[in-house]
BAZALO-35995 format. One record per residue (C-alpha): residue in three letters; chain; x, z, y. Coordinates in nm, 4 decimals. Last residue first. Layout:
// BAZALO-35995
 residu chaine       c1       c3       c2
    ALA      A        X        Z        Y
...
//
This chain:
// BAZALO-35995
 residu chaine       c1       c3       c2
    ILE      A  -1.7353   0.4683  -1.2015
    GLN      A  -1.6875   0.2726  -1.5242
    PRO      A  -1.6245   0.4318  -1.8617
    ARG      A  -1.3416   0.2594  -2.0495
    GLU      A  -1.4457   0.0876  -2.3719
    SER      A  -1.5321  -0.2341  -2.1868
    VAL      A  -1.1649  -0.2989  -2.1118
    ASP      A  -1.0862  -0.3298  -2.4812
    SER      A  -0.7337  -0.2225  -2.5672
    SER      A  -0.4425  -0.4702  -2.5754
    SER      A  -0.2755  -0.3423  -2.2610
    ASP      A  -0.2432   0.0041  -2.4116
    GLY      A  -0.1390   0.2230  -2.1172
    SER      A  -0.4386   0.4538  -2.1305
    ILE      A  -0.5076   0.6053  -1.7887
    GLY      A  -0.3132   0.8440  -1.5655
    ILE      A  -0.2485   0.6424  -1.2494
    MET      A   0.1249   0.6016  -1.3067
    ASN      A   0.0794   0.5750  -1.6822
    ALA      A  -0.1401   0.2709  -1.6267
    ALA      A   0.1179   0.1177  -1.3915
    ARG      A   0.3955   0.1646  -1.6479
    LYS      A   0.1793   0.0225  -1.9266
    TYR      A   0.0839  -0.2813  -1.7183
    LEU      A   0.4440  -0.3511  -1.6202
    GLN      A   0.5491  -0.3214  -1.9835
    ASP      A   0.2760  -0.5672  -2.0821
    TYR      A   0.3781  -0.8085  -1.8064
    THR      A   0.7386  -0.7988  -1.9202
    LEU      A   1.0026  -0.6258  -1.7110
    ILE      A   1.3555  -0.7526  -1.6565
    THR      A   1.6093  -0.5735  -1.4378
    ILE      A   1.8902  -0.7572  -1.2587
    ARG      A   2.1819  -0.5938  -1.0707
    ASN      A   2.4249  -0.6685  -1.3567
    LEU      A   2.2596  -0.7272  -1.6923
    SER      A   2.3961  -0.5758  -2.0130
    SER      A   2.1606  -0.2776  -2.0131
    ASN      A   1.8616  -0.5103  -1.9858
    LEU      A   1.9681  -0.7080  -2.2932
    LEU      A   2.0345  -0.3936  -2.4983
    ARG      A   1.6906  -0.2581  -2.4150
    PHE      A   1.5278  -0.5901  -2.4995
    ALA      A   1.7123  -0.6145  -2.8319
    LEU      A   1.5874  -0.2649  -2.9204
    GLN      A   1.2271  -0.3594  -2.8446
    LYS      A   1.2756  -0.6826  -3.0391
    ASP      A   1.3972  -0.4942  -3.3458
    GLU      A   1.1172  -0.2372  -3.3130
    ASP      A   0.8464  -0.5047  -3.3304
    TRP      A   0.7112  -0.6966  -3.0318
    ASP      A   0.3488  -0.8124  -3.0228
    ASN      A   0.2503  -0.6898  -2.6735
    SER      A   0.5828  -0.7966  -2.5223
    ARG      A   0.4750  -1.0777  -2.2892
    GLY      A   0.6660  -1.3003  -2.0470
    PHE      A   0.8695  -1.2434  -1.7305
    VAL      A   0.8768  -1.0149  -1.4272
    LEU      A   1.2319  -1.0268  -1.2900
    LEU      A   1.3350  -0.7407  -1.0608
    CYS      A   1.6438  -0.8240  -0.8559
    ARG      A   1.8999  -0.5970  -0.6935
    PRO      A   2.0876  -0.6343  -0.3664
    SER      A   2.4492  -0.5160  -0.3377
    ALA      A   2.4170  -0.3969   0.0226
    ILE      A   2.2134  -0.6076   0.2636
    PRO      A   2.0442  -0.4348   0.5578
    THR      A   1.6837  -0.5154   0.6540
    LYS      A   1.7127  -0.6451   1.0106
    ALA      A   1.3661  -0.8027   1.0021
    VAL      A   1.4514  -1.0404   0.7166
    ARG      A   1.4606  -1.3383   0.9539
    ARG      A   1.6854  -1.1613   1.2053
    ASP      A   1.9418  -1.0688   0.9407
    PHE      A   1.9329  -1.4275   0.8173
    GLU      A   2.0225  -1.5536   1.1667
    LYS      A   2.2850  -1.2823   1.2144
    SER      A   2.4599  -1.3911   0.8945
    ASP      A   2.7162  -1.1369   0.7763
    SER      A   2.5415  -1.0435   0.4501
    LYS      A   2.4300  -1.4033   0.3923
    CYS      A   2.6835  -1.4714   0.1160
    ASP      A   2.5512  -1.1735  -0.0788
    ILE      A   2.2030  -1.3236  -0.0360
    LYS      A   2.3204  -1.6485  -0.1933
    HIS      A   2.4795  -1.4629  -0.4852
    LEU      A   2.1635  -1.2597  -0.5496
    TYR      A   1.9497  -1.5733  -0.5448
    ASN      A   2.1885  -1.7509  -0.7812
    ARG      A   2.1764  -1.4569  -1.0219
    CYS      A   1.7965  -1.4618  -1.0152
    GLN      A   1.7881  -1.8361  -1.0914
    THR      A   2.0277  -1.7861  -1.3816
    LEU      A   1.8021  -1.5136  -1.5173
    ALA      A   1.5036  -1.7489  -1.4969
    LYS      A   1.6948  -2.0262  -1.6739
    ILE      A   1.8035  -1.7835  -1.9486
    LEU      A   1.4402  -1.6740  -1.9867
    GLU      A   1.3190  -2.0322  -2.0301
    THR      A   1.5975  -2.1095  -2.2832
    SER      A   1.4892  -1.8089  -2.4875
    PRO      A   1.6849  -1.4845  -2.4895
    VAL      A   1.8581  -1.3789  -2.8146
    HIS      A   1.7328  -1.1755  -3.1108
    ASN      A   2.0196  -1.0877  -3.3444
    ASN      A   2.0766  -1.1885  -3.7086
    HIS      A   2.3997  -1.3649  -3.6153
    ASP      A   2.1934  -1.5636  -3.3649
    LEU      A   1.8248  -1.5596  -3.4505
    SER      A   1.5944  -1.8572  -3.4071
    ASN      A   1.2718  -1.8903  -3.2108
    SER      A   1.4492  -1.7766  -2.8928
    TRP      A   1.2979  -1.4721  -2.7293
    PHE      A   1.0845  -1.4446  -2.4171
    SER      A   0.8805  -1.7571  -2.4771
    MET      A   0.7108  -1.9152  -2.1758
    GLY      A   0.3483  -2.0310  -2.2148
    ASN      A   0.2033  -1.7010  -2.1001
    PRO      A   0.3207  -1.4339  -1.8596
    LYS      A   0.3868  -1.6493  -1.5512
    LYS      A   0.7205  -1.5960  -1.3805
    ILE      A   0.7681  -1.3640  -1.0829
    GLU      A   1.0962  -1.2909  -0.9021
    VAL      A   1.1331  -0.9725  -0.7002
    ILE      A   1.4338  -0.9415  -0.4705
    ASP      A   1.6028  -0.6513  -0.2879
    LEU      A   1.7049  -0.5757   0.0719
    PHE      A   1.7925  -0.2188   0.1696
    GLY      A   1.5866   0.0656   0.3209
    ASP      A   1.6188   0.3366   0.0543
    ASP      A   1.2639   0.2693  -0.0669
    SER      A   1.3530  -0.0961  -0.1056
    LYS      A   1.2566  -0.3668   0.1420
    MET      A   1.1516  -0.6666  -0.0597
    LEU      A   1.2113  -1.0409  -0.0527
    TYR      A   0.9415  -1.1831  -0.2705
    ASP      A   0.8937  -1.5072  -0.4679
    ALA      A   1.2383  -1.6225  -0.3637
    ILE      A   1.3097  -1.9486  -0.1811
    HIS      A   1.6489  -2.1116  -0.2394
    GLU      A   1.7274  -2.4630  -0.1203
    THR      A   1.6899  -2.4295   0.2592
    ASP      A   1.8298  -2.0766   0.2590
    ILE      A   1.7107  -1.7325   0.1499
    LYS      A   1.3469  -1.8167   0.2271
    ARG      A   1.0883  -1.5507   0.1493
    GLU      A   1.0314  -1.3893   0.4923
    ASP      A   0.7228  -1.1752   0.5482
    LEU      A   0.8882  -0.8795   0.3789
    ILE      A   0.7115  -0.6920   0.0999
    LYS      A   0.7509  -0.3202   0.1659
    ALA      A   0.8546   0.0102   0.0084
    PHE      A   0.9795  -0.1057  -0.3300
    GLU      A   1.1120   0.1779  -0.5454
    SER      A   0.7526   0.2909  -0.6022
    GLY      A   0.6972   0.0232  -0.8609
    LEU      A   0.5884  -0.3398  -0.8904
    MET      A   0.2310  -0.2278  -0.9576
    TRP      A   0.2058  -0.0787  -0.6074
    LYS      A   0.2384  -0.4279  -0.4585
    ASN      A  -0.1175  -0.5143  -0.5592
    ASN      A  -0.2195  -0.7888  -0.3139
    GLU      A   0.1260  -0.9513  -0.3144
    PHE      A   0.1380  -0.8911  -0.6876
    TRP      A  -0.1750  -1.0995  -0.7412
    GLU      A  -0.0639  -1.3755  -0.5032
    GLN      A   0.2535  -1.4328  -0.7047
    TRP      A   0.0506  -1.4037  -1.0232
    TYR      A  -0.1859  -1.6829  -0.9226
    SER      A   0.1066  -1.9009  -0.8062
    GLU      A   0.2591  -1.8774  -1.1546
    PRO      A  -0.0454  -2.0440  -1.3048
    GLU      A  -0.3152  -1.8539  -1.4999
    ASP      A  -0.3381  -1.9282  -1.8709
    LYS      A  -0.5966  -1.6622  -1.9462
    GLU      A  -0.5667  -1.3510  -2.1627
    LEU      A  -0.3347  -1.1880  -1.9122
    ALA      A  -0.6041  -1.2321  -1.6454
    ASN      A  -0.8268  -0.9810  -1.8243
    LYS      A  -0.5481  -0.7240  -1.8237
    PHE      A  -0.4829  -0.7684  -1.4518
    ALA      A  -0.8562  -0.7458  -1.3717
    ASP      A  -0.8751  -0.4165  -1.5603
    LEU      A  -0.5591  -0.3015  -1.3839
    ALA      A  -0.7138  -0.3796  -1.0450
    LYS      A  -1.0285  -0.1873  -1.1395
    VAL      A  -0.8210   0.1188  -1.2257
    ARG      A  -0.6237   0.0733  -0.9034
    SER      A  -0.9362   0.0712  -0.6875
    SER      A  -1.0733   0.3794  -0.8626
    HIS      A  -0.7450   0.5638  -0.8059
    GLU      A  -0.7392   0.4652  -0.4381
    ILE      A  -1.0973   0.5845  -0.3920
    ALA      A  -1.0184   0.9098  -0.5738
    SER      A  -0.7136   0.9631  -0.3547
    SER      A  -0.9295   0.9021  -0.0465
    ILE      A  -1.1777   1.1583  -0.1778
    ASP      A  -0.9116   1.4240  -0.2273
    GLY      A  -0.7538   1.3547   0.1119
    THR      A  -1.0878   1.3873   0.2871
    ILE      A  -1.2951   1.0976   0.4177
    VAL      A  -1.4523   1.1697   0.7562
    GLY      A  -1.1363   1.3698   0.8294
    SER      A  -1.0252   1.1537   1.1189
    ASP      A  -0.7079   1.0453   0.9433
    ILE      A  -0.9008   0.9437   0.6317
    LEU      A  -1.1617   0.7415   0.8219
    ALA      A  -0.8984   0.5738   1.0373
    LYS      A  -0.6827   0.4960   0.7322
    ALA      A  -0.9752   0.3280   0.5564
    LYS      A  -1.0588   0.1303   0.8693
    ALA      A  -0.7021   0.0021   0.9035
    LEU      A  -0.6604  -0.0644   0.5312
    ASN      A  -0.9519  -0.3050   0.5178
    ASN      A  -0.9671  -0.5062   0.1973
    ALA      A  -0.7796  -0.3002  -0.0606
    ALA      A  -0.8622   0.0473   0.0697
    LEU      A  -1.2254  -0.0474   0.1329
    SER      A  -1.2883  -0.2281  -0.1960
    LYS      A  -1.4495   0.0611  -0.3834
    PHE      A  -1.6077   0.1966  -0.0631
    ARG      A  -1.9740   0.1836  -0.1664
    LYS      A  -1.9114   0.2639  -0.5312
    LEU      A  -1.6559   0.5332  -0.4543
    LEU      A  -1.8848   0.6940  -0.1967
    VAL      A  -2.1758   0.7108  -0.4393
    GLY      A  -1.9522   0.8750  -0.6988
    ILE      A  -1.8286   1.1224  -0.4385
    ASP      A  -2.1891   1.2154  -0.3568
    ASN      A  -2.2123   1.4393  -0.6626
    LYS      A  -1.9537   1.6699  -0.5081
    GLY      A  -2.1852   1.7637  -0.2238
    ASN      A  -2.3398   1.6698   0.1116
    LEU      A  -2.1497   1.3551   0.1984
    PRO      A  -2.2835   1.1332   0.4783
    ILE      A  -2.2331   0.7576   0.4239
    PHE      A  -2.1173   0.5655   0.7306
    SER      A  -2.2062   0.2874   0.9730
    ASP      A  -2.0727   0.1547   1.3048
    ALA      A  -1.7849   0.4046   1.3096
    GLY      A  -1.6648   0.5164   1.6528
    THR      A  -1.4357   0.7866   1.5157
    LYS      A  -1.6304   1.0660   1.6882
    LEU      A  -1.9637   0.9354   1.5595
    ALA      A  -1.8294   0.9456   1.2035
    GLY      A  -1.7016   1.3005   1.2423
    PHE      A  -2.0202   1.4268   1.4132
    ASN      A  -2.2669   1.2971   1.1565
    SER      A  -2.2772   1.4989   0.8379
    GLU      A  -2.1376   1.8276   0.9694
    ILE      A  -2.3524   1.8069   1.2830
    PHE      A  -2.6736   1.7414   1.0895
    ALA      A  -2.5965   2.0081   0.8305
    ILE      A  -2.5469   2.2677   1.1064
    LEU      A  -2.8680   2.1553   1.2784
    ALA      A  -3.0661   2.1773   0.9530
    HIS      A  -2.9264   2.5249   0.8960
    LEU      A  -3.0417   2.6320   1.2430
    GLU      A  -3.3846   2.4721   1.2077
    GLU      A  -3.4546   2.6511   0.8807
    ASP      A  -3.3341   2.9873   1.0085
    ASP      A  -3.5170   2.9710   1.3414
    LEU      A  -3.3913   2.7850   1.6471
    HIS      A  -3.4751   2.9234   1.9949
    ILE      A  -3.4286   2.7097   2.3040
    GLU      A  -3.4067   2.8382   2.6617
    CYS      A  -3.4434   2.7094   3.0157
    LYS      A  -3.4050   2.8554   3.3675
    PRO      A  -3.3031   3.1840   3.2070
    ASP      A  -3.4247   3.5127   3.3562
    ARG      A  -3.1714   3.7626   3.4875
    LYS      A  -3.0043   3.5379   3.7429
    GLU      A  -2.6242   3.5328   3.7404
    TRP      A  -2.4700   3.6479   4.0666
    GLY      A  -2.1968   3.4621   4.2555
    ASP      A  -2.4233   3.3828   4.5489
    LYS      A  -2.6662   3.2206   4.3063
    ILE      A  -2.5946   3.1443   3.9429
    ASP      A  -2.8662   2.9794   3.7352
    PHE      A  -2.8945   3.0649   3.3671
    ARG      A  -2.9050   2.8364   3.0628
    ALA      A  -3.0120   2.9682   2.7236
    ILE      A  -2.9266   2.8973   2.3617
    ARG      A  -3.0756   3.1145   2.0894
    LEU      A  -2.9770   3.0755   1.7252
    ALA      A  -3.1393   3.2332   1.4217
    PHE      A  -3.0330   3.3507   1.0796
    THR      A  -3.2182   3.4851   0.7785
    ASP      A  -3.1474   3.7759   0.5487
    ASN      A  -3.2743   3.7228   0.1939
    ASP      A  -2.9471   3.8022   0.0182
    ALA      A  -2.9333   4.1261   0.2175
    HIS      A  -3.2511   4.2444   0.0500
    HIS      A  -3.5421   4.4015   0.2401
    HIS      A  -3.4881   4.1718   0.5379
    PRO      A  -3.2318   4.1701   0.8182
    ILE      A  -3.2109   3.9062   1.0929
    ARG      A  -2.8614   3.7691   1.1505
    GLU      A  -2.8409   3.6401   1.5050
    LEU      A  -2.6271   3.3858   1.6918
    VAL      A  -2.6571   3.4171   2.0703
    ALA      A  -2.5551   3.1275   2.2960
    LYS      A  -2.4870   3.1070   2.6691
    THR      A  -2.4859   2.8319   2.9302
    VAL      A  -2.3855   2.9192   3.2890
    VAL      A  -2.4993   2.7533   3.6126
    ASN      A  -2.4001   2.7221   3.9784
    PRO      A  -2.0197   2.7434   3.9770
    LYS      A  -1.9937   2.6158   3.6180
    LYS      A  -1.9722   2.8100   3.2924
    ARG      A  -1.9932   2.6607   2.9455
    LEU      A  -2.0641   2.7837   2.5939
    VAL      A  -2.0471   3.1530   2.6753
    GLY      A  -2.0654   3.3806   2.3748
    HIS      A  -2.2877   3.6068   2.1712
    ILE      A  -2.2693   3.7736   1.8322
    PHE      A  -2.5641   3.9315   1.6597
    ARG      A  -2.6700   4.1845   1.3982
    VAL      A  -3.0412   4.2612   1.4109
    GLY      A  -3.1036   4.6255   1.3196
    LYS      A  -3.4048   4.6715   1.5459
    ASN      A  -3.2027   4.8643   1.8060
    SER      A  -2.9592   4.5711   1.8210
    THR      A  -2.6327   4.5457   1.6300
    GLN      A  -2.3090   4.3984   1.7655
    ILE      A  -2.0499   4.1706   1.6082
    TYR      A  -1.7210   4.1904   1.7924
    LYS      A  -1.4888   3.9010   1.8786
    ALA      A  -1.1203   3.9906   1.9075
    GLU      A  -0.8993   3.8834   2.1984
    PRO      A  -0.9369   4.2101   2.3963
    ASP      A  -0.8301   4.4154   2.0907
    TYR      A  -0.9480   4.7752   2.1198
    VAL      A  -0.7391   5.0197   1.9183
    ILE      A  -0.9234   5.2492   1.6808
    LYS      A  -0.7416   5.5760   1.6132
    MET      A  -0.7907   5.7180   1.2682
//
């Protein structure tokens, strides 16, 4: 077999004493050159072989490298592995300019990281993104942080359902937890005003780039269904009919603004094309099959409006992150990270 020499390949050599080594130039300047030699020192069993690192600096005079180094450092096996661990733990954070960080040395440290950074993604997106982009936090760990944050958000959501929080509380809640509204919404726009008389809870940029609306009503104190049946059918309550009417008016007003340059400027040039509205309204945790069917028929009859109850929103979000979607279950039963 003919062996072809590859000038770009690195070759591991063996000394007369059986020490395998590889050497290289770390830096070369006109008057000095720095070299490194990484050694594998054999013992009786290969598993017990140790490693060493030698770094030396040589003067160059008249184009010739001196034989004896001007300075040299020799790291034994323990020192070499400690140096490798030190660089792996600290270089990434130092490179990003972080003021403080938690070094990770194994899988067990992920739990520590989640506890320390549990609010990082929610409270400081810029720093979280910098750490992820730089590799200080890996994709797997960042996903775990996001998952932990969303689990805690859902716990808080479920606890708040049992209280009589005002509508303003829920408006702020969804602004801080946009992901619960669904992946079809890409961004909450800064502008909320349609005109002087109509101000939506959220004007949204959809995932396909067009303008949509989200309207939030509080979960408790507003009946979803009327107390009486109509021809043995469940019908929307007066409060729900008012909310649907409000959504229709918003959609109509936005349709009328489709050619308005002033409105186009205020909504950051988000195009208008048959906008849709998501209405979050009421509870469904005690519905029977008849009410579930009535809800499906009601939603299918609406034009450009979709209704979701708070319990349905919770279940959908829980399924999204892979936890139990029963909004009536005890929060304390779930193991905490």
